[in-house]
N, C-alpha and C positions, 0 to 999 in steps of 0.2 A: 805813681804818676810820672809820665815821661816828661823830662825837662827839655824845653825848646830853647836853644841858644840863638838869639836873633842873628848875631854876626856870623854864625856858622851856617845857618840855613838860608840867610838872605843877606848877601853882601852887595852894596851898591857898586856897580861897575860903570855907571853912566849910561847904560842901555835904557832905551825907552820901551816899555813892554805893553804898550797900548795897541789896540786894534787899529787898523787903518781908518775905519770910519770914525772912531773916537778921536784919533789924532787930527783928522781933518776938521773935526768940530771945534778944536781948540786952536785959538790963534797962535801963530808961531811965537810971538813975543811972550806968551803965557807958559810955554813949555818949560823954559828954564826956571820960571818961578815955581811951577808945580813940582819939578824935580828937586828944587831946593827945599820945598816944604816936606817932601818925602824924606830927603836926607836929614832934615831937622827932626822929623818925627822918629826916624830910626835912632838918631842919637839920644833923644829923650827916652825912647822905648828901651834902649839898651841900658840906660842909667837908672831905669826904674821910675821915671817921671811919667806915669800913666796918663794923667790928665792932659799934659802938654802934648804927648804923642797923639792922643785921641784927637785933640783939636787940630793938629797938623793934617792928619789923615782926612778928617771931615771937611776941612777947608779945600783939600784937593778934590774930594768927591762932590763938593758943591759946584766947583767949576767944571769937573769932568766926571760924571757919575759912572762912566765905564772905564775908568783908569784901573786897570787890572792889578797893578802893583799896589796901589792904595787899598783896593778891596781885599787883597790877600793879607796885607799887613794889618788891616783892621780886624781881619779874622784871627790872626795870631794874637792880637791884643785882647780880643774878646775871650779867646781860649784861655789865655793866661789869667784873665780876671774872673774865670768861673762862669762864663756865659756861653756855653757850648752851642745853644740853638742859634744865637746871633752869629757866632763864629761860622757855623755851617752855612748860613745864608750868604755871608760874605765870600766864603770859599767858592760856593757854587756860582756866585755872580762873577767871580774872577775867572772861573773855568769856562763859564758861558762866553766870556770875551775871548779867552785863549784856551780852547779845549785841548790843545796839544802841549801845554806847558807842564812839564813833569813836576816842577816845584809846587805849583798850585795843587795838583793832584796829590802829591805827597802830604801836604799839610792837611788836606781833607782826610786822607787815609789815617794819619796820626790821630786826628780828632775822633774818627770812628773807632779806632783801636781803644782810645781812652774811655769811650762810652760803651765799651764791650759789644759793639756792633761788629763782631769779628768776621762774619761772612762778607758784609759790605766792605769792611776795611781791606780784607785780602783781595777782593775784586779790584778795588782802586789801586792797591799796590802793584798788582799784576799789570794794570794799565800803564803805570809809571814805567815798569820794566820793559813793556812793549815799545815805549817811546825812547827809553834809554837803558839798555841792558847793563850798563856800567855805573848806574846810579847806586853808589854804596849805601847811602842812607835808606833808600827804598828796600834794599835787601836786608838791612838791619831791622827795620820795622816789620817787614814781612816775617823775619825770623821770630820776633817777639810775638807776632800774631800766631805763628805755628806753635810756639811754646804755650801760649794761652789756651790753645785747643789740644794740648797734651800730645803734640807731635814733636817731641824733643829731638829725635834723630834728624828729622827734616830741618828743624830749627838750627841744629848744630851745623849741618851742611850749608845752609843759607848764610849763617854767620861766617863760616870759613871763606865763602865766596866774597862776602863783604870785606873781610880782612885782606884778601888778596888785592882788592881794589883800593884799600886805604890801610896800609900796614902801620901807620903811625897813629891810628885812632885807638886811644886807650880804652874807650868805652866798649868797642867791639871785642877787644881781648878780655875785658872784665866779664862781659856776658858769656863769652865762650868758656871762661873758667867756671862760671856758675852752672851752665848747662852741662859741661863735662862732669861736674860733681853730681848733678842730678841724674846723669846717665851712667854713673858708676865708675868713671875714670878719674880717680883722685890725683894721680900723678900728672895727667894732662891739665887738670883743674888748677893744680899748684903752679904749673909752668905758665899758663895763660894769665893767672892772677898776678904772678910776679912780673910778667911782661907789662901788664896794665900799670903797675906801680912804677916800673922803670920809665914808662912813657908819661906818667902823671903822678909824681910822688906826693901830691897834696890831695889825692882823692881818698877821703875818709871811708867811703863805701867800699873801696877796694881793700882797705885794711880790715874792715869788718868781714868781708868775704874771705880774706886770707886767714883770719882767725877761725872762721867756720871750717875751711878746708883742713887746717891744722888740727882742729878738734876731731874732725872725721878721721884723720890719720893718727889720732890719739897722742898727739904731741901738744899737751896742754901748756907746757912751759913756753914754747914758741908762740902758741896761740895768745897767751897773756901778753907777751912782748909785742905782738902785732897789734893787738887792740889798744895797748897803752901808746903805741906809736901813733895810732889814729887819733887818740885823745890829745896827744901833744899838738896835733895840727888844729883840731877843733874840739876844745873841752866841752862845748855845748851840744855835741852830737849825742842824742839820747840813745839811739840804737847801739852805737859803739859802746857806750858806758853800760847799757843793759846787758850786752853780750859779754863784756868784761866781768860783770857781776856773776853771770852764769858760770863762767870759767872759774872764778874764785870759789864759788860754791862747790864745784866739782873737785877742786883741789883742797877742800876743807879750810879755806881761808875765810872763815865766816865773818869775822869782824871787819875785814877789808871789804867783803861783799856787801855787808850791811851799810857801810859808809857809801859805797857806790850807789846802792839802791836808794838810800835817803836822798842823795844828790839828784838822781834821776827823777824821783817822784816830786821833788821840789821844783823841777824844771818842766813839769807838764807830762811826766811819764804815764799818767793815768789815761792818756789818749793813744798810747802806743802798745801794740800787742806784745812786742819783745820785752818791754819794761814790765808789763803786768805779769807775763808768764815767768819772767825771772824772779819777780817778787813772790809769785805763787810757789815757785820751787823753794825759795828761802823759807816761806811760812810753813811749808809742808814738813820741814826739818824741825820746826818748833812744836809741831803737833796740833796746830790750830786748824782743824779740818774744815770748819765752816768758812773761815777767812780764805783758806787755800782754794776751796771750791769756788767761792765767789770771784776770786781773782782770776783763776784760770778760765772760768766761763766768760768773764768780761774780756779776757785776752782773745778768746776765740771769736767773740762777737766783733771785736775791733779788727782782727786780722785772722780770719779762719782759714786762709789759704797759705799762711806762712808755715813753711816746713819746720822752722825752729820752734814756733809756738806750738804746733801740733806734736812735735817730739816731746816737748816738756809736758804737754797735756797727757800724752800716753804714759809717761813716767809717773806723773802725779796720780792718775786714776789707778794705775797698777799698784802703786804704793799704798793707796787708800783702800785697796781691795774692791774695786768696782770694775770687774772684767767686761761688763756690758759696755760701759762708756769707753774703756780702753780699746776694745775691739772696734767700736764705731770710729774712733780716731785713727786706728790702724788702717781701716778700710779707706778713710779719707786720704791718708798718706799714700796708700797704694795707688789710688786714683790719680793723685797729683804727681808723684815721682816714684814709680815702682822700682826703678833701677838705682835710686839713690842708696849708697852703701849703708847709710844710717837706718834707712827703712828696711833694707834687706837684713840688717843685723837684728832688728826686732823680730822678724819672721823666723830667724834661726834660734832665737832664745827659747 
Protein backbone atom coordinates (compact mmCIF):
# COMPACT_ATOMS: atom_id res chain seq x y z
CA UNK A 1 0.00 0.00 0.00
CA UNK A 2 1.30 3.40 -1.01
CA UNK A 3 1.44 5.76 1.96
CA UNK A 4 0.14 9.29 1.32
CA UNK A 5 1.64 12.01 3.46
CA UNK A 6 -0.84 14.87 3.59
CA UNK A 7 1.64 17.68 4.20
CA UNK A 8 3.82 16.49 1.35
CA UNK A 9 1.12 16.12 -1.29
CA UNK A 10 -1.08 18.98 -0.17
CA UNK A 11 0.31 21.97 1.64
CA UNK A 12 -1.79 25.04 2.34
CA UNK A 13 -0.39 28.07 0.64
CA UNK A 14 -3.39 30.35 1.01
CA UNK A 15 -4.42 29.91 -2.61
CA UNK A 16 -8.11 29.46 -3.36
CA UNK A 17 -8.59 26.57 -5.77
CA UNK A 18 -12.26 26.96 -6.55
CA UNK A 19 -13.71 27.56 -9.97
CA UNK A 20 -14.92 31.04 -10.80
CA UNK A 21 -18.58 30.09 -10.78
CA UNK A 22 -18.15 28.38 -7.39
CA UNK A 23 -16.32 31.33 -5.88
CA UNK A 24 -18.94 33.73 -7.15
CA UNK A 25 -21.59 31.65 -5.42
CA UNK A 26 -19.91 32.04 -2.06
CA UNK A 27 -20.18 35.35 -0.29
CA UNK A 28 -16.84 37.07 0.13
CA UNK A 29 -17.09 37.09 3.90
CA UNK A 30 -17.44 33.28 3.87
CA UNK A 31 -14.27 32.61 1.91
CA UNK A 32 -11.94 33.15 4.85
CA UNK A 33 -14.14 30.98 7.04
CA UNK A 34 -14.10 28.15 4.51
CA UNK A 35 -10.35 28.38 4.08
CA UNK A 36 -9.96 28.25 7.86
CA UNK A 37 -12.14 25.13 7.97
CA UNK A 38 -9.94 23.52 5.32
CA UNK A 39 -6.82 24.47 7.27
CA UNK A 40 -8.32 23.04 10.45
CA UNK A 41 -9.33 19.90 8.59
CA UNK A 42 -5.80 19.44 7.28
CA UNK A 43 -4.41 19.87 10.77
CA UNK A 44 -6.79 17.24 12.16
CA UNK A 45 -6.11 15.03 9.13
CA UNK A 46 -2.36 15.14 9.60
CA UNK A 47 -2.65 14.37 13.33
CA UNK A 48 -4.86 11.36 12.68
CA UNK A 49 -8.12 12.82 13.97
CA UNK A 50 -10.21 11.45 11.13
CA UNK A 51 -13.65 12.36 12.45
CA UNK A 52 -12.74 15.99 13.11
CA UNK A 53 -11.14 16.30 9.67
CA UNK A 54 -14.20 14.80 8.02
CA UNK A 55 -16.49 17.23 9.82
CA UNK A 56 -14.42 20.20 8.64
CA UNK A 57 -14.45 19.08 5.00
CA UNK A 58 -18.20 18.33 5.07
CA UNK A 59 -18.96 21.74 6.57
CA UNK A 60 -17.05 23.36 3.70
CA UNK A 61 -18.96 21.28 1.13
CA UNK A 62 -22.29 22.12 2.74
CA UNK A 63 -21.57 25.80 2.03
CA UNK A 64 -19.79 25.27 -1.28
CA UNK A 65 -20.41 21.84 -2.92
CA UNK A 66 -17.95 22.67 -5.70
CA UNK A 67 -15.02 23.57 -3.48
CA UNK A 68 -12.36 21.56 -5.27
CA UNK A 69 -9.84 21.63 -2.44
CA UNK A 70 -12.35 20.19 0.06
CA UNK A 71 -13.48 17.58 -2.49
CA UNK A 72 -9.91 16.47 -3.06
CA UNK A 73 -9.09 16.32 0.64
CA UNK A 74 -12.27 14.38 1.34
CA UNK A 75 -11.06 11.93 -1.30
CA UNK A 76 -7.73 11.56 0.45
CA UNK A 77 -9.49 10.94 3.74
CA UNK A 78 -11.75 8.27 2.24
CA UNK A 79 -8.75 6.64 0.56
CA UNK A 80 -6.86 6.40 3.84
CA UNK A 81 -9.95 5.05 5.62
CA UNK A 82 -10.36 2.20 3.13
CA UNK A 83 -13.26 3.66 1.16
CA UNK A 84 -11.88 3.70 -2.41
CA UNK A 85 -15.23 4.07 -4.19
CA UNK A 86 -16.11 7.19 -2.20
CA UNK A 87 -12.57 8.52 -2.71
CA UNK A 88 -12.87 8.07 -6.46
CA UNK A 89 -16.13 10.02 -6.55
CA UNK A 90 -14.64 12.89 -4.57
CA UNK A 91 -11.56 13.01 -6.81
CA UNK A 92 -13.66 12.98 -9.97
CA UNK A 93 -15.81 15.78 -8.59
CA UNK A 94 -12.70 17.85 -7.81
CA UNK A 95 -11.37 17.20 -11.34
CA UNK A 96 -14.72 18.19 -12.82
CA UNK A 97 -14.33 21.58 -11.14
CA UNK A 98 -10.64 21.91 -12.06
CA UNK A 99 -9.82 19.53 -14.93
CA UNK A 100 -6.32 20.96 -15.35
CA UNK A 101 -5.22 20.60 -11.72
CA UNK A 102 -2.35 18.07 -11.79
CA UNK A 103 -2.56 17.42 -8.06
CA UNK A 104 -6.15 16.21 -8.22
CA UNK A 105 -5.32 13.98 -11.18
CA UNK A 106 -2.30 12.60 -9.33
CA UNK A 107 -4.44 11.58 -6.38
CA UNK A 108 -6.88 9.80 -8.69
CA UNK A 109 -3.97 8.06 -10.41
CA UNK A 110 -2.59 6.85 -7.07
CA UNK A 111 -6.00 5.47 -6.09
CA UNK A 112 -6.30 3.60 -9.39
CA UNK A 113 -2.80 2.21 -8.89
CA UNK A 114 -3.72 0.93 -5.43
CA UNK A 115 -6.84 -0.69 -6.88
CA UNK A 116 -4.73 -2.45 -9.55
CA UNK A 117 -6.49 -0.52 -12.30
CA UNK A 118 -3.12 -0.16 -13.95
CA UNK A 119 -4.13 0.88 -17.47
CA UNK A 120 -6.40 3.61 -16.14
CA UNK A 121 -3.80 4.73 -13.59
CA UNK A 122 -1.08 5.07 -16.22
CA UNK A 123 -3.41 7.08 -18.46
CA UNK A 124 -4.15 9.51 -15.62
CA UNK A 125 -0.46 9.84 -14.71
CA UNK A 126 0.34 10.66 -18.33
CA UNK A 127 -2.30 13.40 -18.17
CA UNK A 128 -0.54 14.81 -15.11
CA UNK A 129 2.79 14.92 -16.95
CA UNK A 130 1.17 16.60 -19.94
CA UNK A 131 0.12 19.37 -17.55
CA UNK A 132 3.41 19.44 -15.64
CA UNK A 133 6.36 17.49 -17.03
CA UNK A 134 8.43 18.32 -13.94
CA UNK A 135 5.99 16.81 -11.45
CA UNK A 136 8.36 14.41 -9.66
CA UNK A 137 5.64 12.57 -7.73
CA UNK A 138 3.78 11.80 -10.95
CA UNK A 139 6.92 10.27 -12.44
CA UNK A 140 7.43 8.27 -9.24
CA UNK A 141 3.95 6.75 -9.25
CA UNK A 142 4.12 6.14 -12.99
CA UNK A 143 7.34 4.23 -12.31
CA UNK A 144 5.53 2.10 -9.71
CA UNK A 145 2.85 1.43 -12.30
CA UNK A 146 5.49 0.29 -14.80
CA UNK A 147 7.03 -2.01 -12.20
CA UNK A 148 3.60 -3.49 -11.46
CA UNK A 149 3.28 -4.35 -15.15
CA UNK A 150 6.77 -5.94 -15.23
CA UNK A 151 8.41 -3.10 -17.15
CA UNK A 152 11.29 -2.68 -14.73
CA UNK A 153 13.78 -1.07 -17.10
CA UNK A 154 11.21 1.58 -18.03
CA UNK A 155 10.37 1.95 -14.36
CA UNK A 156 14.02 2.49 -13.51
CA UNK A 157 14.39 5.19 -16.16
CA UNK A 158 11.26 6.96 -14.91
CA UNK A 159 12.53 6.85 -11.32
CA UNK A 160 15.87 8.28 -12.39
CA UNK A 161 13.98 11.19 -13.97
CA UNK A 162 12.05 11.67 -10.74
CA UNK A 163 15.34 11.73 -8.82
CA UNK A 164 16.76 14.45 -11.06
CA UNK A 165 13.70 16.55 -10.20
CA UNK A 166 13.89 15.87 -6.46
CA UNK A 167 17.34 14.69 -5.41
CA UNK A 168 16.55 14.90 -1.69
CA UNK A 169 13.64 12.47 -1.83
CA UNK A 170 14.77 9.36 0.06
CA UNK A 171 11.81 7.33 -1.17
CA UNK A 172 12.84 7.77 -4.80
CA UNK A 173 16.34 6.52 -4.03
CA UNK A 174 15.01 3.59 -2.03
CA UNK A 175 12.79 2.42 -4.86
CA UNK A 176 15.63 2.86 -7.34
CA UNK A 177 17.66 0.58 -5.10
CA UNK A 178 14.92 -2.04 -5.12
CA UNK A 179 14.42 -1.96 -8.86
CA UNK A 180 18.18 -2.00 -9.46
CA UNK A 181 18.35 -5.20 -7.42
CA UNK A 182 15.42 -6.67 -9.34
CA UNK A 183 17.15 -5.88 -12.62
CA UNK A 184 20.42 -7.51 -11.56
CA UNK A 185 22.55 -4.50 -10.61
CA UNK A 186 23.45 -5.18 -6.99
CA UNK A 187 26.22 -2.57 -6.77
CA UNK A 188 23.88 0.20 -7.90
CA UNK A 189 21.16 -1.18 -5.62
CA UNK A 190 23.53 -0.89 -2.69
CA UNK A 191 24.46 2.69 -3.58
CA UNK A 192 20.88 3.89 -3.95
CA UNK A 193 19.77 2.18 -0.74
CA UNK A 194 22.65 3.72 1.21
CA UNK A 195 21.76 7.14 -0.22
CA UNK A 196 18.15 6.64 0.89
CA UNK A 197 19.38 6.02 4.44
CA UNK A 198 21.65 9.04 4.32
CA UNK A 199 18.59 11.14 3.44
CA UNK A 200 16.34 9.45 6.00
CA UNK A 201 18.20 7.51 8.68
CA UNK A 202 14.94 6.51 10.40
CA UNK A 203 13.40 4.61 7.48
CA UNK A 204 13.16 1.02 8.71
CA UNK A 205 12.03 -0.22 5.29
CA UNK A 206 15.32 1.02 3.83
CA UNK A 207 17.24 -0.99 6.44
CA UNK A 208 15.20 -4.07 5.46
CA UNK A 209 16.05 -3.42 1.83
CA UNK A 210 19.72 -2.94 2.69
CA UNK A 211 19.64 -6.29 4.47
CA UNK A 212 18.17 -7.88 1.36
CA UNK A 213 20.82 -6.39 -0.93
CA UNK A 214 23.60 -7.52 1.39
CA UNK A 215 22.11 -11.03 1.49
CA UNK A 216 22.12 -11.07 -2.30
CA UNK A 217 25.78 -10.01 -2.14
CA UNK A 218 26.29 -12.91 0.31
CA UNK A 219 27.44 -10.65 3.12
CA UNK A 220 25.23 -12.06 5.86
CA UNK A 221 27.22 -10.47 8.68
CA UNK A 222 26.52 -6.96 7.42
CA UNK A 223 22.95 -7.96 6.54
CA UNK A 224 22.37 -8.92 10.17
CA UNK A 225 23.83 -5.60 11.33
CA UNK A 226 21.59 -3.66 8.93
CA UNK A 227 18.45 -5.43 10.14
CA UNK A 228 19.36 -4.98 13.79
CA UNK A 229 19.88 -1.28 13.09
CA UNK A 230 16.34 -1.16 11.69
CA UNK A 231 14.97 -2.81 14.82
CA UNK A 232 16.81 -0.30 16.97
CA UNK A 233 14.65 2.35 15.30
CA UNK A 234 11.39 0.40 15.49
CA UNK A 235 11.38 -2.83 17.51
CA UNK A 236 7.76 -3.42 16.46
CA UNK A 237 8.53 -3.75 12.75
CA UNK A 238 7.43 -7.28 11.86
CA UNK A 239 9.04 -7.48 8.44
CA UNK A 240 12.42 -6.32 9.73
CA UNK A 241 12.38 -8.87 12.55
CA UNK A 242 11.20 -11.66 10.23
CA UNK A 243 14.02 -10.93 7.78
CA UNK A 244 16.50 -10.89 10.66
CA UNK A 245 15.24 -14.33 11.69
CA UNK A 246 15.79 -15.59 8.13
CA UNK A 247 19.38 -14.32 8.18
CA UNK A 248 19.99 -15.95 11.58
CA UNK A 249 18.72 -19.25 10.17
CA UNK A 250 21.09 -18.97 7.22
CA UNK A 251 24.01 -18.36 9.59
CA UNK A 252 23.03 -21.31 11.84
CA UNK A 253 22.07 -19.10 14.78
CA UNK A 254 19.00 -21.20 15.46
CA UNK A 255 18.29 -20.23 19.07
CA UNK A 256 18.51 -16.54 18.21
CA UNK A 257 16.28 -17.13 15.17
CA UNK A 258 13.67 -18.92 17.30
CA UNK A 259 13.64 -16.02 19.73
CA UNK A 260 13.01 -13.52 16.93
CA UNK A 261 10.31 -15.71 15.37
CA UNK A 262 8.54 -16.14 18.71
CA UNK A 263 8.51 -12.36 19.07
CA UNK A 264 7.25 -11.87 15.53
CA UNK A 265 4.39 -14.32 15.89
CA UNK A 266 3.37 -12.82 19.23
CA UNK A 267 3.02 -9.45 17.48
CA UNK A 268 0.70 -10.60 14.69
CA UNK A 269 3.22 -12.17 12.33
CA UNK A 270 0.61 -14.67 11.17
CA UNK A 271 -0.76 -11.96 8.87
CA UNK A 272 2.58 -11.28 7.20
CA UNK A 273 4.06 -13.36 4.39
CA UNK A 274 7.66 -12.64 5.38
CA UNK A 275 7.05 -13.82 8.94
CA UNK A 276 5.21 -16.97 7.88
CA UNK A 277 7.84 -17.90 5.29
CA UNK A 278 10.70 -17.36 7.75
CA UNK A 279 8.91 -19.55 10.29
CA UNK A 280 8.33 -22.17 7.58
CA UNK A 281 12.04 -22.17 6.83
CA UNK A 282 12.78 -22.69 10.51
CA UNK A 283 10.26 -25.53 10.83
CA UNK A 284 11.73 -27.24 7.75
CA UNK A 285 14.99 -27.62 9.65
CA UNK A 286 13.13 -29.40 12.46
CA UNK A 287 11.69 -31.94 10.05
CA UNK A 288 8.01 -31.06 10.60
CA UNK A 289 6.93 -31.42 6.98
CA UNK A 290 3.20 -30.82 7.47
CA UNK A 291 3.70 -27.69 9.56
CA UNK A 292 6.29 -26.43 7.10
CA UNK A 293 3.97 -26.91 4.13
CA UNK A 294 1.03 -25.30 5.91
CA UNK A 295 3.13 -22.27 6.83
CA UNK A 296 4.68 -21.70 3.41
CA UNK A 297 1.35 -22.13 1.65
CA UNK A 298 -0.19 -19.62 4.06
CA UNK A 299 2.71 -17.25 3.36
CA UNK A 300 2.09 -17.48 -0.38
CA UNK A 301 -1.62 -16.83 0.11
CA UNK A 302 -0.86 -13.71 2.14
CA UNK A 303 1.85 -12.34 -0.17
CA UNK A 304 2.30 -14.47 -3.26
CA UNK A 305 4.12 -11.71 -5.14
CA UNK A 306 6.90 -11.22 -2.60
CA UNK A 307 10.23 -12.29 -4.00
CA UNK A 308 11.51 -13.08 -0.50
CA UNK A 309 8.50 -15.31 0.22
CA UNK A 310 8.80 -17.10 -3.12
CA UNK A 311 12.54 -17.65 -2.73
CA UNK A 312 11.91 -19.35 0.60
CA UNK A 313 9.08 -21.36 -0.91
CA UNK A 314 11.37 -22.60 -3.67
CA UNK A 315 14.02 -23.56 -1.13
CA UNK A 316 11.48 -25.39 1.04
CA UNK A 317 9.80 -27.29 -1.81
CA UNK A 318 13.21 -28.30 -3.12
CA UNK A 319 14.29 -29.46 0.33
CA UNK A 320 11.09 -31.49 0.74
CA UNK A 321 11.58 -33.16 -2.63
CA UNK A 322 8.63 -31.60 -4.47
CA UNK A 323 10.09 -30.47 -7.82
CA UNK A 324 6.64 -29.78 -9.30
CA UNK A 325 5.84 -27.11 -6.71
CA UNK A 326 9.41 -25.81 -6.76
CA UNK A 327 9.30 -25.32 -10.52
CA UNK A 328 5.93 -23.61 -10.29
CA UNK A 329 7.42 -21.15 -7.81
CA UNK A 330 10.46 -20.66 -10.03
CA UNK A 331 8.18 -19.84 -12.99
CA UNK A 332 6.44 -17.24 -10.82
CA UNK A 333 9.78 -15.74 -9.83
CA UNK A 334 10.86 -15.53 -13.45
CA UNK A 335 7.62 -13.75 -14.33
CA UNK A 336 8.05 -11.23 -11.50
CA UNK A 337 11.80 -10.51 -11.62
CA UNK A 338 13.69 -12.53 -14.24
CA UNK A 339 16.84 -10.41 -13.88
CA UNK A 340 17.02 -10.54 -10.09
CA UNK A 341 20.38 -12.19 -9.30
CA UNK A 342 18.77 -14.39 -6.67
CA UNK A 343 16.37 -15.76 -9.28
CA UNK A 344 19.12 -16.15 -11.86
CA UNK A 345 21.15 -18.04 -9.28
CA UNK A 346 18.37 -20.62 -8.97
CA UNK A 347 18.36 -21.14 -12.72
CA UNK A 348 22.10 -21.83 -12.66
CA UNK A 349 21.92 -24.36 -9.83
